[in-house]
N, C-alpha and C positions, 0 to 999 in steps of 0.2 A: 160464676165458675171460671169464666175466661180470665176475669181479672185476678181470681185466686191463683190460677195456674201461672199467670204472668208474674205475680208476686212470688210464688213458689220458685219459679225458674230464676227470678232475680236473686232471691235469697240463696238458692243453691250456687248460683254463679259467684255471688259475693263470698259465700263460704269457701268455694273452691279457690277463688282468688286469694283469700286470706290464707288458706292452707298452702298454696303455692308460694305466696309471699313469705309465710312463716318458714316453709321448707328451705326457700332460697336463703333466707336470713340465717337459718340454722346451718346451712352448708357454708356460708361465708364465715360464720363464727367458728366452725370446726376447722376450716381451711386456713383462716387468717385471723386468729384471735390475738389479743394483746398479751404478751408474756411479761412485759415490764414497763413501768412508767418511770421516765427519767426526766425530772423537773417538768418542763412543759412538753416533752416529747415522749414517744413510745417506741418500743421494740416489738415487732410483730413476729408471730410464729413462723410465717413464710420466710422472713429474713433469717431467722435462726435455722430453719431447715436448709435453706440454700447455703448458708455459710458452713453448716455441718457437712453437707454433701461435698463442698469444695475441699474442706480440711480432710475429710476421709479419703478423697481421691488423691490428695497430696501425700498422705501417709502411706497409702497403698503403693503409689508410684515409687516412693523412697524405700519401701520395704520395712517401714516402721510399724511395730505392733500397736494398734489403736487401743486406748483404754475403753472400758464399757461406755456405751453410748450416753447413758444418763450423766456420767461424770464428764464426758467430753462436752456435752451440751451445756452443762453448768459453766464450764470454763469458757466456752464460746460466748455464752450469754454475758458473762462478766466483761469479755472483750468488747462486745457490741455496746454495752452500757458505757464503758470507758470511751469508746469512739464517739458515741452520741454526745457525751459531755465535752469532748475536745472539739468536735465539729461546731457545737453551739458556741463555744468560746471563740472559735475562729471566725464564724460568720458575724457574731456580735461585735468583734473588734475590726471588722472590715476586711478580713483576709479573703481574697478572691484569686482564682486560678484562671489565667487567660487561656484562650484556645491555643495560642502559640506555645505556652508552657506545657499544656496538656499534650500537644502533638510532639513536643521534644521528649517528653517522658515516654510516650509510646514508642518513639524511635529508639530510645535507649533500651527499652525492654526488648524490642525486636532485634536490635543489634546484639544484645546479650544472648539471644537465642539463635544467633547467626542467620538471621532472616532479614529481608527487606520489610518495611512496614506493610506493604501490600500482601506479602506472603504470610506474615504473622496474622493479620486480620482475616485473611482467607482461611487459614488453619482454624482459627477460633470459630469462624462461621460454620465450618464443616463439623466442628465438635458440638455445635448447638449453642455456643455462647453468644449472648446478645452484645453487639458492639456498643450500643448506647449504654447498656448496663456496665460494660467494662470501663468505658470512659468516665462514667459517674463514679465508679469505684476508685479509679486512679486519681480523679480530681479530689475525692474525699481524702485519700491517702496523702496527697500533697498538702492539703489544708492542715491535716493533723500533724504532718512533719513540721510545718512552719510554726504551728502553735507550740509544739514541743520544744523546738529550738529556741523560739523567742522566750518561752516561759522558764525553761530549765537552765539555759546558759546564764541567765541573769542571776540565778541562785548560786552558781559555782564561783568560789573565790580561791585564787591561788596566792598564798602569801609569799613574800620575798624569801622567807626562810625555807619554805617548801621548794621553791625554784632553785635556790642555791644548793640545797641538799641533793636535789636531783642532778644538777649539772656537775656536782663533784663526785657523784657515784660512778661506778663502772659503766652502768647503762647510759648515764648522761654523757659521759665522755665518748662512748661509742656513738651515740646519736649525733653529737656535734662534730665528730671527727670527719675530716675530708675523705673523699674516695680517691684512691690512686690506682692506676693501671701500671703494673711493674713487671719486669722480667729479671731473672738472676742467672748468674753462673756460679756454681759451687765447686770449689777445689777442696776436696776433703783432707783433713788432718786427723788421722786416727789418734786416740788417746795414747799417751806414752811415747809419741814420736819425739826423736831427738832434735836438737837445734839445727843440725845440718839439713834434715828433711824439711823442717819448717821454713828455713831460709830458701830452700829450693822452691817450695810452693809459693812463697812470697814473690820470688822472681818470676814465676809463671804468671801469677796474677798481674804483676806490673807489665809484663809483656803483652798480655791480652788487653789490658787497659790502653796501652800505647797503640795497639792495632786498631782498636775502636776509634781512637782519636785520629788515626790516619785514614779512616773511612771504612774499615772492615765492618761487616754486618754482624750486629750483636747476636742475633738469633742463630746465624750460621756458626759463630764461635761457641754458643751454648750447646748446640747439637754435638759439636766435635769435642768439647772439653768438659762440660758440666757433669757432675756426678749426681745432681738432683733429679728426682723423678720427673721433673718438668722438662728435662733436657730435650726429649724428642718433640716437644712442642715449642722448641726454640727458647726454652727457659721461661716462657710466658707464665706468670702467676695470675694474670687477669686482674679484674677490679677487686680491690680489697678496701675495707675501711682501714684508715691509718691506725686506728686503735687495735686492729686485729694483728698487726705486724709484730714480730719479735721486738723487744725493746731496743736491741742493738741496731735494728733496721730503721726505727722511727726517727732517731736523731739524724741519721744520714739522709733519709728521704726528705725530711723537712727542709734541708738545705739545697735540694735539687730543683732545678727548673725542668719542665718537660723536655725530653730529648737528652738530658745529661745522665752521666754514669758516675756512680760513687767511687771513691777510693776503696781499696780492699777493706772489707769489714771482717773482723775476727769474731767467730762464735765457737761454741763447743763442737760444732760439726766441721769447721774448717774456715776457709776464706771465701767471702762472697763479693761479687760485683753486682750491684743493683742498678738497673736502668729504669728511670721514670719516663713512661710513655705519655701519660695524661694525668691530670689532677682535676677533680671536681669538688668545689667547696673549699672553705678555708682561706680563700683569698679575699681581698677587699671587695666589698659589696656596695657598689654605687647605686643608689636607689633614687628614682625620681619621686619627690614629695610634692604634695599639693596643699596649699593653704586655702580652704574652702569654707563657704557658709551656705546655709540652705534654709528653706521653709518647708515644713511638713504639714499637710492637711490630710485628715483621715475620714474616709466615708463612715457614716453612721446611720442609724435608723431614720434620721430626718434628712440627711444629706446623702444622696446616692453618688455613684461614681461620676456620672456626668456633671452633677452640680459641683463636686469636688474639683474636677479638672477645670471647670469654668471659673471657679473662684481663684485657683492658682494662676490661670491665664490672665485674669484681671490684675492680680498682684504683680505678675511679671511685667505687664504693660505699664503699670504705675511706676515700677523701677525704671523701665526704659524711658518713661516720660520725665524722669528726673527726681522722683521721690527716693528717700534713703532706704536702702535694703535693710539695714539693721533696725531701723525704726519700725518698718512693716513686719519684720520677723518677730520683734518683741510683742507686737500686737496680735498677730494672726497665727504664727507658727505653733503647732501642737506637739513639738518636740521639747519636753520639759528640760532636757539636758543642755540644749543650746539656745532656746528662745530668749532667755534672760541676757545672753551674751550677743544678741543681735543675729542669732543663727550661726555664729562662728563655731567651727569644728576643730580649729587648730591645724597643725601640720599632720598630715596623714602618713601612714606606712602601709605597704601592701597587705591586704587581708583585714584591715581595720574595719572596713565597711562591707556591706553585702555586694555581690557582683554587679547588680544593676546600677548601684550608686557609683561604684568605682569605674565602670565602663563610661558612664556619662561624664564623670569627673575627668577621666583621662582624655576624653575627646573634646573637652570644652576649651575654647580659646580664653586667654586671660581676660578677665572682667566681663566676659559674655554671660548672659543669663540664659540658662538652659530652658528648653520647652518642658512642660510638666512630664514627669515619668514616674512609673510605679515601682515600688519595692514591696517587700512583705510587710513593711510598717505603714504603708499608705502611699500618698502621692507627694512628690517633691518638685521644687525648682531649686537650682543651685548656681553658685557663682564661684569660680576659681580666681582668686586675687593674686596669687604668687605660685611659682614653681622653683624647685632647686634640686640639685644632686647632692646626696649625703651618703657617707659611708656608714652603713648599718650592719656591719658584720656581726658585732656583738648582739645588737638588738634582734637581728633575724635569728641568730642562734637561740636567744632567750625566748623569742616568740614561738619557734618550733617546739622547744621544750615545754613551754606553757600550754600550747595547743594539745600536746600529747597528754599532759597531766589533766587537762580539761576533759578530753575524750574518755580518759579512764574513769573520771568521776561522773561522767554524763549518765551512763547506764544506771548506776546506783541512784543518782539524784532523780532520774526519770521515774524510777519505781516509787520513790518516796512522794514525788509530786502527784503522780497518778493516784496513789492511795489517798492523798490529801483531798484532791478534788472529788474523789468518790465519796469520802466521808462527809464532805460539806454539802453534797447534792441530796436532793430528795429522790430516793430510788425505792420503788415498790415492785417487788416481783409478784406477779399476779397468780402464778401457778407453777407447778413443777414443769420445767422446760420440755421434758419428754412426754408430758401428759397431753 
């Protein structure tokens, strides 16, 4: 009997244990079930709920009417799926965000909220936000941003015809026009004025011009004599795009150096004296160019960050010991665009490379071999073999225009690319997100 009771007790205990275990499992399934399978990854209900809560709070704060929750959750689930795909692409290609980059991003967010980093993090803590969770979210956003930029920008092509059409358009001329800070004195000539009146106004304009040449203050003369609405501001028109000026002004201002005053200019309103205070843009642009070569090694599933840096350090030492940089680049560099040319990148212009690369390039002594450094593409060593000063006025103007056209195409191309990777992936939505 005693043995029977012990067996019964053991059986009951096992049954209770199984029930508790089953109940715990059931609770876990209810609280954190899989809502979508994305290739080899999953999206959990808890992630979906947390993101929905965040989005709802943002909508309420902005006063925006939220759609029904089931529709909102479907949209959010699609965003989470897209993020999973892009994060996987980033990690598979070796994209990593350093602690320094993460801290810089947090500092920018805090500054945007007019807070110090300490104040920003303290506020989040008081609101119940997990700081570690926030950092992970920001890190993921930075990875996704790099994946998008690297993948989408390569798809965008701007033809020479597109660039020429833009530069010749009114908007293009406005973009490339220099900025000028000018003032004016207007002496009015009403329509129908006779020649005697016009001659008198011309004489007054010449007198004012002579006074400025003898040292009189242009602004004081404008206050006393100008009929323009800017008179009480000393005739100041402020900074304007050259292309914004009336056509009769542009030709005169183009001939002026800062501090100079134009000859009297006739318009339908009367006679104008224009003073150029400052000019930005439009002048010769002397740019320091670098002729550089590099080797790129990317971390992968077999070779981690430490091994990658170690390999580059060994290659650097081999060059310092006398081996040919170009020969080693052809053999080891993983940059298909330059490896066959011995790592040569040609003459660079500002903005051609990512900031990390340009910073090291600008600080490198001629023929020195840099220490390994990281960019979004992997780890590099580089050598600058020459430097020169070149006038790149036209090139800079064209680069600005091309960058603007690229940015305009970027959002559209981003949507196409995101849909393509979504279509190519294995995605299985397990249940209705709201269920």
